[in-house]
PyMOL Python script that loads the backbone (N, CA, C, O; Angstrom):
from pymol import cmd

cmd.read_pdbstr("""\
ATOM      1  N   UNK A   1       0.912  -1.598  -0.058  1.00  0.00           N
ATOM      2  CA  UNK A   1       0.098  -0.099   0.052  1.00  0.00           C
ATOM      3  C   UNK A   1       1.150   1.061   0.288  1.00  0.00           C
ATOM      4  O   UNK A   1       1.074   1.804  -0.690  1.00  0.00           O
ATOM      5  N   UNK A   2       1.941   1.444   1.032  1.00  0.00           N
ATOM      6  CA  UNK A   2       2.893   2.428   0.984  1.00  0.00           C
ATOM      7  C   UNK A   2       3.596   2.602  -0.321  1.00  0.00           C
ATOM      8  O   UNK A   2       3.649   3.760  -0.736  1.00  0.00           O
ATOM      9  N   UNK A   3       4.198   1.578  -1.112  1.00  0.00           N
ATOM     10  CA  UNK A   3       4.549   1.950  -2.484  1.00  0.00           C
ATOM     11  C   UNK A   3       3.605   2.757  -3.678  1.00  0.00           C
ATOM     12  O   UNK A   3       3.758   3.711  -4.440  1.00  0.00           O
ATOM     13  N   UNK A   4       2.626   1.846  -3.378  1.00  0.00           N
ATOM     14  CA  UNK A   4       1.261   2.547  -4.623  1.00  0.00           C
ATOM     15  C   UNK A   4       1.164   4.187  -4.560  1.00  0.00           C
ATOM     16  O   UNK A   4       1.012   4.996  -5.476  1.00  0.00           O
ATOM     17  N   UNK A   5       1.327   4.408  -2.956  1.00  0.00           N
ATOM     18  CA  UNK A   5       1.171   6.114  -2.596  1.00  0.00           C
ATOM     19  C   UNK A   5       2.669   6.652  -3.049  1.00  0.00           C
ATOM     20  O   UNK A   5       2.733   7.768  -3.565  1.00  0.00           O
ATOM     21  N   UNK A   6       3.520   6.104  -2.917  1.00  0.00           N
ATOM     22  CA  UNK A   6       5.031   6.654  -3.321  1.00  0.00           C
ATOM     23  C   UNK A   6       4.810   6.574  -4.853  1.00  0.00           C
ATOM     24  O   UNK A   6       5.583   7.421  -5.301  1.00  0.00           O
ATOM     25  N   UNK A   7       4.354   6.172  -5.574  1.00  0.00           N
ATOM     26  CA  UNK A   7       4.165   5.812  -6.907  1.00  0.00           C
ATOM     27  C   UNK A   7       3.218   6.879  -7.653  1.00  0.00           C
ATOM     28  O   UNK A   7       3.525   7.568  -8.626  1.00  0.00           O
ATOM     29  N   UNK A   8       1.982   6.848  -6.955  1.00  0.00           N
ATOM     30  CA  UNK A   8       1.278   7.983  -7.321  1.00  0.00           C
ATOM     31  C   UNK A   8       1.984   9.622  -6.730  1.00  0.00           C
ATOM     32  O   UNK A   8       1.580  10.572  -7.401  1.00  0.00           O
ATOM     33  N   UNK A   9       2.674   9.878  -5.915  1.00  0.00           N
ATOM     34  CA  UNK A   9       3.267  11.273  -5.922  1.00  0.00           C
ATOM     35  C   UNK A   9       4.239  10.963  -6.873  1.00  0.00           C
ATOM     36  O   UNK A   9       3.997  11.811  -7.732  1.00  0.00           O
ATOM     37  N   UNK A  10       5.180  10.303  -7.286  1.00  0.00           N
ATOM     38  CA  UNK A  10       6.029  10.364  -8.271  1.00  0.00           C
ATOM     39  C   UNK A  10       5.460  10.976  -9.805  1.00  0.00           C
ATOM     40  O   UNK A  10       5.917  11.901 -10.477  1.00  0.00           O
ATOM     41  N   UNK A  11       4.375  10.146 -10.047  1.00  0.00           N
ATOM     42  CA  UNK A  11       3.614  10.606 -10.883  1.00  0.00           C
ATOM     43  C   UNK A  11       2.876  12.043 -11.297  1.00  0.00           C
ATOM     44  O   UNK A  11       2.758  12.575 -12.400  1.00  0.00           O
ATOM     45  N   UNK A  12       2.454  12.436 -10.050  1.00  0.00           N
ATOM     46  CA  UNK A  12       2.095  13.827  -9.674  1.00  0.00           C
ATOM     47  C   UNK A  12       3.128  14.694  -9.674  1.00  0.00           C
ATOM     48  O   UNK A  12       2.797  15.877  -9.597  1.00  0.00           O
ATOM     49  N   UNK A  13       4.154  14.485  -9.732  1.00  0.00           N
ATOM     50  CA  UNK A  13       5.676  15.817  -9.547  1.00  0.00           C
ATOM     51  C   UNK A  13       5.653  16.150 -11.017  1.00  0.00           C
ATOM     52  O   UNK A  13       5.478  15.363 -11.947  1.00  0.00           O
ATOM     53  N   UNK A  14       5.842  17.349 -11.063  1.00  0.00           N
ATOM     54  CA  UNK A  14       5.650  17.707 -12.698  1.00  0.00           C
ATOM     55  C   UNK A  14       7.336  17.926 -12.788  1.00  0.00           C
ATOM     56  O   UNK A  14       7.635  17.731 -13.966  1.00  0.00           O
ATOM     57  N   UNK A  15       8.135  18.144 -12.268  1.00  0.00           N
ATOM     58  CA  UNK A  15       9.359  18.336 -12.713  1.00  0.00           C
ATOM     59  C   UNK A  15      10.298  17.187 -11.901  1.00  0.00           C
ATOM     60  O   UNK A  15       9.902  16.641 -10.872  1.00  0.00           O
ATOM     61  N   UNK A  16      11.751  16.876 -12.601  1.00  0.00           N
ATOM     62  CA  UNK A  16      12.156  16.110 -11.636  1.00  0.00           C
ATOM     63  C   UNK A  16      13.639  16.747 -11.447  1.00  0.00           C
ATOM     64  O   UNK A  16      14.062  17.764 -11.997  1.00  0.00           O
ATOM     65  N   UNK A  17      14.087  16.196 -10.853  1.00  0.00           N
ATOM     66  CA  UNK A  17      15.398  16.968  -9.773  1.00  0.00           C
ATOM     67  C   UNK A  17      16.038  17.906 -11.250  1.00  0.00           C
ATOM     68  O   UNK A  17      15.938  19.129 -11.346  1.00  0.00           O
ATOM     69  N   UNK A  18      16.672  17.022 -12.283  1.00  0.00           N
ATOM     70  CA  UNK A  18      17.240  17.833 -13.125  1.00  0.00           C
ATOM     71  C   UNK A  18      16.570  19.378 -13.926  1.00  0.00           C
ATOM     72  O   UNK A  18      17.123  20.394 -14.347  1.00  0.00           O
ATOM     73  N   UNK A  19      15.439  19.021 -13.880  1.00  0.00           N
ATOM     74  CA  UNK A  19      14.322  20.314 -14.141  1.00  0.00           C
ATOM     75  C   UNK A  19      14.564  21.336 -13.096  1.00  0.00           C
ATOM     76  O   UNK A  19      14.929  22.488 -13.332  1.00  0.00           O
ATOM     77  N   UNK A  20      14.371  20.914 -12.108  1.00  0.00           N
ATOM     78  CA  UNK A  20      14.564  22.028 -11.134  1.00  0.00           C
ATOM     79  C   UNK A  20      16.018  22.431 -10.877  1.00  0.00           C
ATOM     80  O   UNK A  20      16.015  23.572 -10.414  1.00  0.00           O
ATOM     81  N   UNK A  21      17.322  21.923 -10.999  1.00  0.00           N
ATOM     82  CA  UNK A  21      18.375  22.276 -11.495  1.00  0.00           C
ATOM     83  C   UNK A  21      18.695  23.128 -12.579  1.00  0.00           C
ATOM     84  O   UNK A  21      19.331  24.134 -12.265  1.00  0.00           O
ATOM     85  N   UNK A  22      18.369  22.957 -13.976  1.00  0.00           N
ATOM     86  CA  UNK A  22      18.246  23.743 -14.406  1.00  0.00           C
ATOM     87  C   UNK A  22      17.752  24.963 -14.575  1.00  0.00           C
ATOM     88  O   UNK A  22      18.200  25.955 -15.151  1.00  0.00           O
ATOM     89  N   UNK A  23      16.421  24.686 -13.792  1.00  0.00           N
ATOM     90  CA  UNK A  23      15.906  26.590 -13.759  1.00  0.00           C
ATOM     91  C   UNK A  23      16.677  27.165 -12.812  1.00  0.00           C
ATOM     92  O   UNK A  23      16.970  28.348 -12.988  1.00  0.00           O
ATOM     93  N   UNK A  24      17.184  26.460 -11.585  1.00  0.00           N
ATOM     94  CA  UNK A  24      18.173  27.507 -10.612  1.00  0.00           C
ATOM     95  C   UNK A  24      19.319  27.725 -11.262  1.00  0.00           C
ATOM     96  O   UNK A  24      20.017  28.622 -10.790  1.00  0.00           O
ATOM     97  N   UNK A  25      19.738  27.138 -12.257  1.00  0.00           N
ATOM     98  CA  UNK A  25      20.960  27.397 -13.188  1.00  0.00           C
ATOM     99  C   UNK A  25      20.638  28.487 -13.733  1.00  0.00           C
ATOM    100  O   UNK A  25      21.342  29.477 -13.538  1.00  0.00           O
ATOM    101  N   UNK A  26      19.612  28.547 -14.464  1.00  0.00           N
ATOM    102  CA  UNK A  26      19.280  29.935 -15.158  1.00  0.00           C
ATOM    103  C   UNK A  26      18.999  31.027 -14.447  1.00  0.00           C
ATOM    104  O   UNK A  26      19.288  32.128 -14.918  1.00  0.00           O
ATOM    105  N   UNK A  27      18.366  30.909 -13.145  1.00  0.00           N
ATOM    106  CA  UNK A  27      17.663  31.810 -11.991  1.00  0.00           C
ATOM    107  C   UNK A  27      19.529  32.429 -11.699  1.00  0.00           C
ATOM    108  O   UNK A  27      19.697  33.641 -11.827  1.00  0.00           O
ATOM    109  N   UNK A  28      20.549  31.712 -11.397  1.00  0.00           N
ATOM    110  CA  UNK A  28      21.278  32.218 -11.045  1.00  0.00           C
ATOM    111  C   UNK A  28      22.129  33.081 -12.474  1.00  0.00           C
ATOM    112  O   UNK A  28      22.835  34.073 -12.293  1.00  0.00           O
ATOM    113  N   UNK A  29      21.977  32.707 -13.307  1.00  0.00           N
ATOM    114  CA  UNK A  29      22.698  33.381 -14.657  1.00  0.00           C
ATOM    115  C   UNK A  29      21.989  34.634 -14.743  1.00  0.00           C
ATOM    116  O   UNK A  29      22.646  35.604 -15.121  1.00  0.00           O
ATOM    117  N   UNK A  30      20.349  34.849 -14.365  1.00  0.00           N
ATOM    118  CA  UNK A  30      19.710  35.805 -14.567  1.00  0.00           C
ATOM    119  C   UNK A  30      19.960  36.976 -13.624  1.00  0.00           C
ATOM    120  O   UNK A  30      19.821  38.098 -14.112  1.00  0.00           O
ATOM    121  N   UNK A  31      20.399  36.846 -12.009  1.00  0.00           N
ATOM    122  CA  UNK A  31      20.686  37.595 -11.588  1.00  0.00           C
ATOM    123  C   UNK A  31      22.194  37.861 -11.654  1.00  0.00           C
ATOM    124  O   UNK A  31      22.428  39.017 -11.302  1.00  0.00           O
ATOM    125  N   UNK A  32      23.420  37.092 -12.027  1.00  0.00           N
ATOM    126  CA  UNK A  32      24.558  37.682 -12.441  1.00  0.00           C
ATOM    127  C   UNK A  32      24.272  38.282 -13.561  1.00  0.00           C
ATOM    128  O   UNK A  32      25.316  38.629 -14.113  1.00  0.00           O
ATOM    129  N   UNK A  33      23.161  38.619 -14.265  1.00  0.00           N
ATOM    130  CA  UNK A  33      23.380  39.224 -15.671  1.00  0.00           C
ATOM    131  C   UNK A  33      22.982  40.821 -14.992  1.00  0.00           C
ATOM    132  O   UNK A  33      23.519  41.817 -15.478  1.00  0.00           O
ATOM    133  N   UNK A  34      21.938  40.952 -13.767  1.00  0.00           N
ATOM    134  CA  UNK A  34      21.687  41.818 -13.485  1.00  0.00           C
ATOM    135  C   UNK A  34      22.853  42.738 -12.707  1.00  0.00           C
ATOM    136  O   UNK A  34      23.163  43.929 -12.703  1.00  0.00           O
ATOM    137  N   UNK A  35      23.216  41.795 -12.202  1.00  0.00           N
ATOM    138  CA  UNK A  35      24.782  42.127 -11.471  1.00  0.00           C
ATOM    139  C   UNK A  35      25.226  43.045 -12.030  1.00  0.00           C
ATOM    140  O   UNK A  35      25.199  44.249 -11.779  1.00  0.00           O
ATOM    141  N   UNK A  36      25.797  42.282 -13.080  1.00  0.00           N
ATOM    142  CA  UNK A  36      26.560  42.876 -14.143  1.00  0.00           C
ATOM    143  C   UNK A  36      26.046  44.394 -14.644  1.00  0.00           C
ATOM    144  O   UNK A  36      26.880  45.180 -15.093  1.00  0.00           O
ATOM    145  N   UNK A  37      25.207  44.615 -14.584  1.00  0.00           N
ATOM    146  CA  UNK A  37      24.539  45.523 -15.483  1.00  0.00           C
ATOM    147  C   UNK A  37      24.120  46.803 -14.396  1.00  0.00           C
ATOM    148  O   UNK A  37      23.832  47.945 -14.754  1.00  0.00           O
ATOM    149  N   UNK A  38      24.165  46.289 -12.936  1.00  0.00           N
ATOM    150  CA  UNK A  38      24.013  47.427 -12.109  1.00  0.00           C
ATOM    151  C   UNK A  38      25.498  48.460 -12.054  1.00  0.00           C
ATOM    152  O   UNK A  38      26.293  48.608 -12.982  1.00  0.00           O
ATOM    153  N   UNK A  39      25.555  48.963 -10.958  1.00  0.00           N
ATOM    154  CA  UNK A  39      26.827  49.487 -10.347  1.00  0.00           C
ATOM    155  C   UNK A  39      26.925  50.856 -11.417  1.00  0.00           C
ATOM    156  O   UNK A  39      26.166  51.136 -12.344  1.00  0.00           O
ATOM    157  N   UNK A  40      28.204  51.627 -10.906  1.00  0.00           N
ATOM    158  CA  UNK A  40      28.221  53.149 -11.795  1.00  0.00           C
ATOM    159  C   UNK A  40      28.788  53.841 -10.624  1.00  0.00           C
ATOM    160  O   UNK A  40      28.697  53.499  -9.445  1.00  0.00           O
ATOM    161  N   UNK A  41      29.506  55.066 -11.225  1.00  0.00           N
ATOM    162  CA  UNK A  41      30.227  55.598 -10.171  1.00  0.00           C
ATOM    163  C   UNK A  41      29.674  56.931  -9.683  1.00  0.00           C
ATOM    164  O   UNK A  41      28.452  57.046  -9.775  1.00  0.00           O
ATOM    165  N   UNK A  42      30.326  57.914  -9.200  1.00  0.00           N
ATOM    166  CA  UNK A  42      29.472  58.909  -8.573  1.00  0.00           C
ATOM    167  C   UNK A  42      28.728  59.824  -9.560  1.00  0.00           C
ATOM    168  O   UNK A  42      29.050  60.344 -10.628  1.00  0.00           O
ATOM    169  N   UNK A  43      27.672  59.826  -8.847  1.00  0.00           N
ATOM    170  CA  UNK A  43      26.634  60.796  -9.542  1.00  0.00           C
ATOM    171  C   UNK A  43      26.049  61.869  -9.180  1.00  0.00           C
ATOM    172  O   UNK A  43      25.081  62.058  -8.444  1.00  0.00           O
ATOM    173  N   UNK A  44      27.113  62.972 -10.101  1.00  0.00           N
ATOM    174  CA  UNK A  44      27.025  64.601  -9.298  1.00  0.00           C
ATOM    175  C   UNK A  44      25.981  65.432 -10.487  1.00  0.00           C
ATOM    176  O   UNK A  44      26.035  65.119 -11.677  1.00  0.00           O
ATOM    177  N   UNK A  45      25.341  66.176 -10.134  1.00  0.00           N
ATOM    178  CA  UNK A  45      24.777  66.873 -11.029  1.00  0.00           C
ATOM    179  C   UNK A  45      25.685  67.648 -12.034  1.00  0.00           C
ATOM    180  O   UNK A  45      25.124  68.009 -13.068  1.00  0.00           O
ATOM    181  N   UNK A  46      27.015  67.958 -11.881  1.00  0.00           N
ATOM    182  CA  UNK A  46      27.969  68.986 -12.849  1.00  0.00           C
ATOM    183  C   UNK A  46      28.805  67.959 -13.789  1.00  0.00           C
ATOM    184  O   UNK A  46      29.466  68.278 -14.778  1.00  0.00           O
ATOM    185  N   UNK A  47      28.615  66.570 -13.223  1.00  0.00           N
ATOM    186  CA  UNK A  47      29.474  65.548 -14.280  1.00  0.00           C
ATOM    187  C   UNK A  47      28.795  64.370 -14.605  1.00  0.00           C
ATOM    188  O   UNK A  47      28.112  63.682 -13.846  1.00  0.00           O
ATOM    189  N   UNK A  48      29.029  64.193 -15.766  1.00  0.00           N
ATOM    190  CA  UNK A  48      28.108  62.961 -16.867  1.00  0.00           C
ATOM    191  C   UNK A  48      29.264  61.817 -16.067  1.00  0.00           C
ATOM    192  O   UNK A  48      30.442  61.946 -15.732  1.00  0.00           O
ATOM    193  N   UNK A  49      28.320  60.725 -15.968  1.00  0.00           N
ATOM    194  CA  UNK A  49      28.790  59.488 -15.376  1.00  0.00           C
ATOM    195  C   UNK A  49      28.994  58.324 -17.041  1.00  0.00           C
ATOM    196  O   UNK A  49      28.189  57.546 -17.554  1.00  0.00           O
ATOM    197  N   UNK A  50      30.469  58.720 -17.457  1.00  0.00           N
ATOM    198  CA  UNK A  50      30.461  57.716 -19.086  1.00  0.00           C
ATOM    199  C   UNK A  50      30.310  56.386 -18.886  1.00  0.00           C
ATOM    200  O   UNK A  50      29.741  55.801 -19.807  1.00  0.00           O
ATOM    201  N   UNK A  51      30.777  55.480 -17.603  1.00  0.00           N
ATOM    202  CA  UNK A  51      30.410  54.313 -17.209  1.00  0.00           C
ATOM    203  C   UNK A  51      29.459  53.648 -17.632  1.00  0.00           C
ATOM    204  O   UNK A  51      29.547  52.431 -17.797  1.00  0.00           O
ATOM    205  N   UNK A  52      28.074  54.534 -17.954  1.00  0.00           N
ATOM    206  CA  UNK A  52      27.042  53.649 -17.819  1.00  0.00           C
ATOM    207  C   UNK A  52      27.076  53.452 -19.350  1.00  0.00           C
ATOM    208  O   UNK A  52      25.908  53.261 -19.688  1.00  0.00           O
ATOM    209  N   UNK A  53      27.951  53.408 -20.517  1.00  0.00           N
ATOM    210  CA  UNK A  53      28.035  52.985 -21.607  1.00  0.00           C
ATOM    211  C   UNK A  53      29.159  52.380 -21.748  1.00  0.00           C
ATOM    212  O   UNK A  53      29.940  52.740 -22.629  1.00  0.00           O
ATOM    213  N   UNK A  54      29.452  51.320 -20.879  1.00  0.00           N
ATOM    214  CA  UNK A  54      30.341  50.737 -21.110  1.00  0.00           C
ATOM    215  C   UNK A  54      30.210  49.285 -21.816  1.00  0.00           C
ATOM    216  O   UNK A  54      29.053  48.908 -21.631  1.00  0.00           O
ATOM    217  N   UNK A  55      30.858  48.432 -22.470  1.00  0.00           N
ATOM    218  CA  UNK A  55      30.499  46.991 -23.023  1.00  0.00           C
ATOM    219  C   UNK A  55      30.177  46.001 -22.180  1.00  0.00           C
ATOM    220  O   UNK A  55      30.005  44.823 -22.495  1.00  0.00           O
ATOM    221  N   UNK A  56      30.080  46.553 -20.925  1.00  0.00           N
ATOM    222  CA  UNK A  56      29.611  45.353 -19.788  1.00  0.00           C
ATOM    223  C   UNK A  56      28.241  45.770 -19.517  1.00  0.00           C
ATOM    224  O   UNK A  56      27.451  44.840 -19.354  1.00  0.00           O
ATOM    225  N   UNK A  57      27.881  46.685 -19.450  1.00  0.00           N
ATOM    226  CA  UNK A  57      26.300  47.246 -19.300  1.00  0.00           C
ATOM    227  C   UNK A  57      25.723  47.025 -20.540  1.00  0.00           C
ATOM    228  O   UNK A  57      24.792  46.220 -20.555  1.00  0.00           O
ATOM    229  N   UNK A  58      26.082  47.596 -21.685  1.00  0.00           N
ATOM    230  CA  UNK A  58      24.901  47.417 -22.680  1.00  0.00           C
ATOM    231  C   UNK A  58      25.223  46.008 -23.805  1.00  0.00           C
ATOM    232  O   UNK A  58      24.556  45.793 -24.817  1.00  0.00           O
ATOM    233  N   UNK A  59      26.415  45.150 -23.327  1.00  0.00           N
ATOM    234  CA  UNK A  59      26.080  44.079 -24.534  1.00  0.00           C
ATOM    235  C   UNK A  59      26.413  43.024 -23.574  1.00  0.00           C
ATOM    236  O   UNK A  59      25.521  42.202 -23.783  1.00  0.00           O
ATOM    237  N   UNK A  60      27.240  42.499 -22.545  1.00  0.00           N
ATOM    238  CA  UNK A  60      27.412  41.593 -21.525  1.00  0.00           C
ATOM    239  C   UNK A  60      26.252  40.908 -20.935  1.00  0.00           C
ATOM    240  O   UNK A  60      25.833  39.757 -21.063  1.00  0.00           O
ATOM    241  N   UNK A  61      25.737  42.187 -20.075  1.00  0.00           N
ATOM    242  CA  UNK A  61      24.781  42.031 -19.273  1.00  0.00           C
ATOM    243  C   UNK A  61      23.377  41.774 -20.210  1.00  0.00           C
ATOM    244  O   UNK A  61      22.697  40.798 -19.893  1.00  0.00           O
ATOM    245  N   UNK A  62      23.059  42.362 -21.007  1.00  0.00           N
ATOM    246  CA  UNK A  62      21.729  41.423 -21.778  1.00  0.00           C
ATOM    247  C   UNK A  62      21.708  40.594 -22.125  1.00  0.00           C
ATOM    248  O   UNK A  62      20.643  39.977 -22.107  1.00  0.00           O
ATOM    249  N   UNK A  63      23.070  39.922 -22.771  1.00  0.00           N
ATOM    250  CA  UNK A  63      22.789  38.375 -23.257  1.00  0.00           C
ATOM    251  C   UNK A  63      22.865  37.724 -22.294  1.00  0.00           C
ATOM    252  O   UNK A  63      22.273  36.648 -22.367  1.00  0.00           O
ATOM    253  N   UNK A  64      23.587  38.031 -20.993  1.00  0.00           N
ATOM    254  CA  UNK A  64      23.711  37.043 -20.008  1.00  0.00           C
ATOM    255  C   UNK A  64      22.055  36.649 -19.747  1.00  0.00           C
ATOM    256  O   UNK A  64      21.588  35.555 -20.064  1.00  0.00           O
ATOM    257  N   UNK A  65      21.156  37.900 -19.026  1.00  0.00           N
ATOM    258  CA  UNK A  65      20.196  38.099 -19.098  1.00  0.00           C
ATOM    259  C   UNK A  65      19.316  37.020 -19.790  1.00  0.00           C
ATOM    260  O   UNK A  65      18.876  36.036 -19.195  1.00  0.00           O
ATOM    261  N   UNK A  66      19.115  37.280 -21.016  1.00  0.00           N
ATOM    262  CA  UNK A  66      18.543  36.746 -21.926  1.00  0.00           C
ATOM    263  C   UNK A  66      18.932  35.058 -22.091  1.00  0.00           C
ATOM    264  O   UNK A  66      18.025  34.289 -22.410  1.00  0.00           O
ATOM    265  N   UNK A  67      20.084  34.627 -21.898  1.00  0.00           N
ATOM    266  CA  UNK A  67      20.876  33.134 -21.867  1.00  0.00           C
ATOM    267  C   UNK A  67      19.949  32.637 -20.354  1.00  0.00           C
ATOM    268  O   UNK A  67      19.314  31.590 -20.228  1.00  0.00           O
ATOM    269  N   UNK A  68      20.122  33.795 -19.261  1.00  0.00           N
ATOM    270  CA  UNK A  68      18.698  33.081 -18.081  1.00  0.00           C
ATOM    271  C   UNK A  68      17.708  32.556 -18.560  1.00  0.00           C
ATOM    272  O   UNK A  68      17.478  31.346 -18.579  1.00  0.00           O
ATOM    273  N   UNK A  69      16.750  33.784 -19.170  1.00  0.00           N
ATOM    274  CA  UNK A  69      15.736  33.124 -19.367  1.00  0.00           C
ATOM    275  C   UNK A  69      15.521  31.841 -20.544  1.00  0.00           C
ATOM    276  O   UNK A  69      14.544  31.119 -20.739  1.00  0.00           O
ATOM    277  N   UNK A  70      16.862  31.892 -21.224  1.00  0.00           N
ATOM    278  CA  UNK A  70      16.286  30.679 -22.190  1.00  0.00           C
ATOM    279  C   UNK A  70      16.698  29.741 -21.309  1.00  0.00           C
ATOM    280  O   UNK A  70      15.920  28.802 -21.478  1.00  0.00           O
ATOM    281  N   UNK A  71      17.413  29.479 -20.532  1.00  0.00           N
ATOM    282  CA  UNK A  71      17.815  28.446 -19.519  1.00  0.00           C
ATOM    283  C   UNK A  71      16.486  27.994 -18.779  1.00  0.00           C
ATOM    284  O   UNK A  71      15.933  26.905 -18.928  1.00  0.00           O
ATOM    285  N   UNK A  72      16.097  28.974 -17.997  1.00  0.00           N
ATOM    286  CA  UNK A  72      14.816  28.706 -17.267  1.00  0.00           C
ATOM    287  C   UNK A  72      13.719  27.829 -18.255  1.00  0.00           C
ATOM    288  O   UNK A  72      13.382  26.681 -17.967  1.00  0.00           O
ATOM    289  N   UNK A  73      13.198  28.586 -19.515  1.00  0.00           N
ATOM    290  CA  UNK A  73      12.615  28.013 -20.199  1.00  0.00           C
ATOM    291  C   UNK A  73      12.883  26.382 -21.029  1.00  0.00           C
ATOM    292  O   UNK A  73      12.264  25.668 -21.818  1.00  0.00           O
ATOM    293  N   UNK A  74      13.766  26.362 -20.530  1.00  0.00           N
ATOM    294  CA  UNK A  74      14.366  24.771 -21.317  1.00  0.00           C
ATOM    295  C   UNK A  74      14.533  24.065 -19.980  1.00  0.00           C
ATOM    296  O   UNK A  74      15.066  22.965 -20.123  1.00  0.00           O
ATOM    297  N   UNK A  75      14.251  24.356 -18.800  1.00  0.00           N
ATOM    298  CA  UNK A  75      14.029  23.945 -17.605  1.00  0.00           C
ATOM    299  C   UNK A  75      12.955  23.119 -17.358  1.00  0.00           C
ATOM    300  O   UNK A  75      12.798  21.971 -16.943  1.00  0.00           O
ATOM    301  N   UNK A  76      12.080  24.263 -17.827  1.00  0.00           N
ATOM    302  CA  UNK A  76      10.648  24.287 -17.880  1.00  0.00           C
ATOM    303  C   UNK A  76      10.115  23.052 -19.172  1.00  0.00           C
ATOM    304  O   UNK A  76       9.467  22.045 -18.885  1.00  0.00           O
ATOM    305  N   UNK A  77      10.421  23.303 -20.153  1.00  0.00           N
ATOM    306  CA  UNK A  77      10.050  22.242 -21.458  1.00  0.00           C
ATOM    307  C   UNK A  77      10.779  21.332 -21.367  1.00  0.00           C
ATOM    308  O   UNK A  77      10.168  20.296 -21.631  1.00  0.00           O
ATOM    309  N   UNK A  78      11.612  21.193 -21.169  1.00  0.00           N
ATOM    310  CA  UNK A  78      12.383  19.977 -21.254  1.00  0.00           C
ATOM    311  C   UNK A  78      11.718  18.917 -20.447  1.00  0.00           C
ATOM    312  O   UNK A  78      11.185  19.147 -19.361  1.00  0.00           O
ATOM    313  N   UNK A  79      11.775  17.556 -21.108  1.00  0.00           N
ATOM    314  CA  UNK A  79      11.144  16.126 -19.832  1.00  0.00           C
ATOM    315  C   UNK A  79      12.888  15.368 -20.574  1.00  0.00           C
ATOM    316  O   UNK A  79      13.403  15.230 -21.684  1.00  0.00           O
ATOM    317  N   UNK A  80      13.253  15.045 -19.033  1.00  0.00           N
ATOM    318  CA  UNK A  80      13.983  14.161 -18.841  1.00  0.00           C
ATOM    319  C   UNK A  80      13.777  12.569 -18.559  1.00  0.00           C
ATOM    320  O   UNK A  80      13.087  12.354 -17.562  1.00  0.00           O
ATOM    321  N   UNK A  81      14.312  11.245 -19.348  1.00  0.00           N
ATOM    322  CA  UNK A  81      13.414   9.871 -19.145  1.00  0.00           C
ATOM    323  C   UNK A  81      13.597  10.008 -17.504  1.00  0.00           C
ATOM    324  O   UNK A  81      14.329  10.792 -16.899  1.00  0.00           O
ATOM    325  N   UNK A  82      12.646   8.936 -16.941  1.00  0.00           N
ATOM    326  CA  UNK A  82      12.733   8.803 -15.730  1.00  0.00           C
ATOM    327  C   UNK A  82      13.170   7.709 -15.543  1.00  0.00           C
ATOM    328  O   UNK A  82      12.774   6.830 -16.309  1.00  0.00           O
ATOM    329  N   UNK A  83      14.101   7.361 -14.513  1.00  0.00           N
ATOM    330  CA  UNK A  83      14.906   6.046 -14.213  1.00  0.00           C
ATOM    331  C   UNK A  83      14.359   5.319 -13.557  1.00  0.00           C
ATOM    332  O   UNK A  83      14.104   5.642 -12.396  1.00  0.00           O
ATOM    333  N   UNK A  84      13.954   3.984 -14.101  1.00  0.00           N
ATOM    334  CA  UNK A  84      13.197   2.810 -13.416  1.00  0.00           C
ATOM    335  C   UNK A  84      14.224   2.540 -12.295  1.00  0.00           C
ATOM    336  O   UNK A  84      15.431   2.531 -12.537  1.00  0.00           O
ATOM    337  N   UNK A  85      13.811   2.361 -11.287  1.00  0.00           N
ATOM    338  CA  UNK A  85      14.037   1.353 -10.085  1.00  0.00           C
ATOM    339  C   UNK A  85      14.392  -0.232 -10.435  1.00  0.00           C
ATOM    340  O   UNK A  85      15.279  -0.945  -9.967  1.00  0.00           O
ATOM    341  N   UNK A  86      13.452  -0.500 -11.352  1.00  0.00           N
ATOM    342  CA  UNK A  86      13.738  -1.912 -11.862  1.00  0.00           C
ATOM    343  C   UNK A  86      14.755  -2.251 -12.667  1.00  0.00           C
ATOM    344  O   UNK A  86      15.201  -3.392 -12.779  1.00  0.00           O
ATOM    345  N   UNK A  87      15.203  -1.129 -13.330  1.00  0.00           N
ATOM    346  CA  UNK A  87      16.546  -1.523 -14.238  1.00  0.00           C
ATOM    347  C   UNK A  87      18.037  -1.193 -13.380  1.00  0.00           C
ATOM    348  O   UNK A  87      19.132  -1.441 -13.886  1.00  0.00           O
ATOM    349  N   UNK A  88      17.904  -0.713 -12.277  1.00  0.00           N
ATOM    350  CA  UNK A  88      19.284  -0.345 -11.349  1.00  0.00           C
ATOM    351  C   UNK A  88      19.266  -1.713 -10.802  1.00  0.00           C
ATOM    352  O   UNK A  88      20.188  -2.356 -11.302  1.00  0.00           O
ATOM    353  N   UNK A  89      18.690  -2.284 -10.112  1.00  0.00           N
ATOM    354  CA  UNK A  89      19.211  -3.569  -9.842  1.00  0.00           C
ATOM    355  C   UNK A  89      19.407  -4.500 -10.102  1.00  0.00           C
ATOM    356  O   UNK A  89      19.966  -5.258  -9.309  1.00  0.00           O
TER     357      UNK A  89
END
""", "prot")
cmd.dss("prot")
cmd.show_as("cartoon", "prot")
cmd.util.cbc("prot")
cmd.orient("prot")
């Protein structure tokens, strides 16, 4: 009886461990992209801070954020084959 309940729970789980790991990695890439996008020098009224136009903020950070979103989407969409306990023995 207990095995039947465990089998029912396994079939109700929408994602496996690999899916959650992939989504977590994608979220980490998104956070790193936003961290790369942030920052800057001193903001004063009399001087303009040209570091806002750096390659890191204009090119690299948005690409990282988009890659993170793609990785999260893949984590949601991909289906990994289930491992049978009978095959392991």
